[in-house]
Structures are given as C-alpha cells and as structure tokens.
LODO-848425 format. One record per residue (C-alpha): residue in three letters; x negated, y, z negated. Coordinates in steps of 0.2 Angstrom, whole numbers, plus 2048, in hexadecimal, padded with zeros to 3 digits. Layout:
! LODO-848425
ALAXYZ ...
This chain:
! LODO-848425
META985BB5B6 ASPAAB5BD5B2 CYSAAD5C45A0 SERABC5BA59D PHEAB35AA5A1 LEUAA55AF596 ILEAB15B3588 SERABA5A258A LYSAA9599589 ILEAA45A2579 SERAB559E571 ILEAB458C575 PHEAA258B56E PHEAA859555E TRPAB658855A LEUAAB57955E LEUA9E581552 VALAAC583545 LEUAB2571547 LEUAA056B544 ILEA9D575535 PHEAAE57252C ARGAB2561533 LYSAB2559522 GLNABE56551B LEUAC956452A CYSACA551528 GLUACF552516 ILEADD55E51B LEUAE3553529 ASNAE354451D SERAED54D510 ILEAFA55251D ALAAFB53F523 ASPAFD53A511 VALB0C54650E ILEB1454051E ARGB1252E519 SERB19532507 PHEB2853A50F CYSB2C52B51A ASNB2B51F50C ILEB3752A501 SERB4352B510 SERB42518512 ARGB47516500 ALAB55523500 LYSB6551D4F8 SERB70528502 PHEB71535510 GLNB7C543515 TYRB88541524 LYSB9554E529 GLYB96554517 METB9754250F SERB8A539505 VALB8852850C ASPB8251B4FF LEUB74510505 SERB715074F4 THRB7A4F74F9 ALAB6D4F3506 ALAB6C4E150E VALB624D4505 PROB504D250D ILEB4F4C551A ASPB434BA510 GLNB504BA502 GLNB5F4B750D THRB574A7513 GLNB554A1501 SERB674A54FC GLUB724964FA PROB82497504 LYSB8D4934F5 ASNB874A34ED ASNB894AF4FC ASPB9C4B24F9 LEUB974B84E7 LEUB8B4C54ED LYSB924D74EC ALAB944DB4FF HISB9B4ED4FD GLNB9C4FB4F0 ASNBA550B4F1 TYRBAD5184E5 PHEBBE50E4E4 ILEBB64FD4E1 THRBAB5054D3 ALABBA50D4CB ASNBC44FC4CC GLUBB54F44C4 LYSBB55004B6 THRBC84FE4B3 ILEBC64EB4B3 LYSBB84EC4A6 GLUBC24F849B THRBD14ED49C LEUBC84DE497 ASPBBF4E7489 ALABD04EE482 ALABD74DC483 LYSBC94D6477 LEUBC84C6480 THRBBA4B947D ASPBAD4B648A ALABB64A648F GLNBC74AE491 ALABC04BD49B ASNBB84B14A7 GLUBC84A74A9 VALBD14B84AD LEUBC44BE4B9 ILEBC34AD4C2 ASNBD64AD4C4 HISBD64BE4CB LEUBC74BA4D6 ALABD14AB4DD ASNBE04B54E0 ALABD64C24E9 TYRBCE4B54F4 PHEBDF4AD4F8 TYRBE74BE4FD ASNBD84C2507 LYSBDA4B2510 METBEC4B6513 LEUBE74C751B GLUBDA4BF526 ILEBE74B252D ASNBF44C052F ASNBE84CA539 ALABE54BC545 ILEBF54B2546 PHEC024B4554 GLUC144B5551 GLUC184A555A GLNC0B49C54F ILEC154A2540 LYSC2549B548 ILEC1C48B549 LEUC1948B537 ALAC2B48F533 HISC3048153F LEUC25474537 ASNC2A47A525 SERC3C47552A LEUC3846452F LYSC37454524 ILEC2D44A530 GLYC1E44D53C CYSC2145854B PROC1B45255C GLNC0F45D566 PHEC1B460575 GLUC28467569 LEUC1C475565 PHEC18479577 GLNC27485578 PHEC1F49056B TYRC10492575 GLNC1A495585 ASPC234A357C TRPC124AA578 LEUC0D4A958B ASNC1D4B1590 LYSC174C1587 GLYC094C3594 ASNBFB4BB58A THRBED4B2593 PROBEF4A0597 ASNBDC49E595 TYRBE149C582 ASNBE848B585 PHEBF448157A ASPBE6477572 ASNBDE48756C PHEBEF48E567 LEUBF247F55B GLYBDF47D558 PHEBDE48E54F METBEC488543 LEUBE347853F LYSBD348053D VALBD948D531 GLYBE347F527 LEUBF448552A ILEBFA475532 ASNBF5462531 GLNBF545553F ASNBF744253D METBFE434547 ASPC10439543 GLYC0D44B54A TYRC0A45C543 TRPC0E461531 ILEC0E472528 ALABFF47251C PROC0047950A LEUBF7489510 GLYC0448B51E VALC1248B511 GLUC08498507 PHEC064A2516 LEUC194A251A THRC1C4A7508 TYRC104B550A CYSC184BB51A ILEC294BB511 ARGC234C5503 CYSC1C4D2510 GLYC2C4D2519 LYSC254CA529 LYSC304C2535 ILEC2D4AF535 ASNC3B4A8541 
C-alpha cells in the first residue's frame, strides 16, 4: 500500500477524533467569534460618522424611520431640521448668543425668530423661482407690471416666440410656458386677461436688487 495514502488516512482519522473529543469547546469558540462579528455589525450600523478621503462625514442627521414618517403631519414637515453642518451650527450659536445679549423676553425672541424665519423662507422661494424661470418669462412680468388693465393671451405669445427663437424645444408649449407662472403664483388670470400677481411684483423687485435684467 502507498505510504502517502496511508498517512493521509491516518491524518483524517486523527482530526475526526480531535473534532469528536473537543466538539463542545470548538462550538463555544465559534459562537464567541459569531458574537463578536454581530457586535461589530451593530456598532457599525449605529456609527455617527465615517471617514471619506480624509473627511469625517456626519451621519447623526439620519432620516426619520418610515413608521414615524407616515405619522408625521405635513404641516410640521417644513419645521424639521433637514440638514446640519459646521456653518449651520456656528450660525445657530451666533443667533442664540445675540438673543441672549439682547435680553429679550420669550415673546420678543419668538417674534424676532418668526420674522427671520419668514424672511429666510421668502428669499429661498425667490431663489427657487430664479433658478427655474426663463428670461422671457421675466420680461412678461415686467410687461404686465407696466399695464393698468388685463393683458390678452395673444399679446404674450411674442415672448414665447422669442424663447423658441433661441433654439428651445417646441415640446414645451405656450400653455406650459404660462402655466408655470400661474402655478408658481407670479401671475393671475381672469376674464379680463393676465395680471401680475403680488409675488410677481416681489420677484421683479428681487431681480432689480440682484442686478438682473428684466426688460
């Protein structure tokens, strides 16, 4: 019989015998290793930050669990803290210190904060409109602002034609062109035609303050 074959048989028999004798101890060791792995996974899932290209990325502002999201009232969603970073934290600290130094009552502090929050919301709305609106739509606002009566729709078509002449797609038709302005609240429409809305006037004022061309 080949010696190597015999040795391999003996080796297999030896390790089987070891496993049978120490099976209890081996199970305990394997269970301990599994516990360590599970603990590591749990710690990783709860980690507040991780390193990426030398930066510490904060995960502490995780999304609300799905079961809580479904219970949240829509009117409260805008008040949830959506984002946090170093600069926001620094600004929060500055605002708190300023209010404390002013020695305002709680009612006065609330009034100041509500006013600043309303202003921030307004200017955020202006930025959103500014990022979406076309130059020709701003010219429509300026045109409507100069009128004392309602403007018929056909009179506004030239602004849309000017937009098309820049090579824009006709798939975005004239109804969509005016529909955006109506939906956002920049203009109003009634039986007399189209009018500039108060928000449209405010947006024109915003454009002038920013040095944006409006006609």
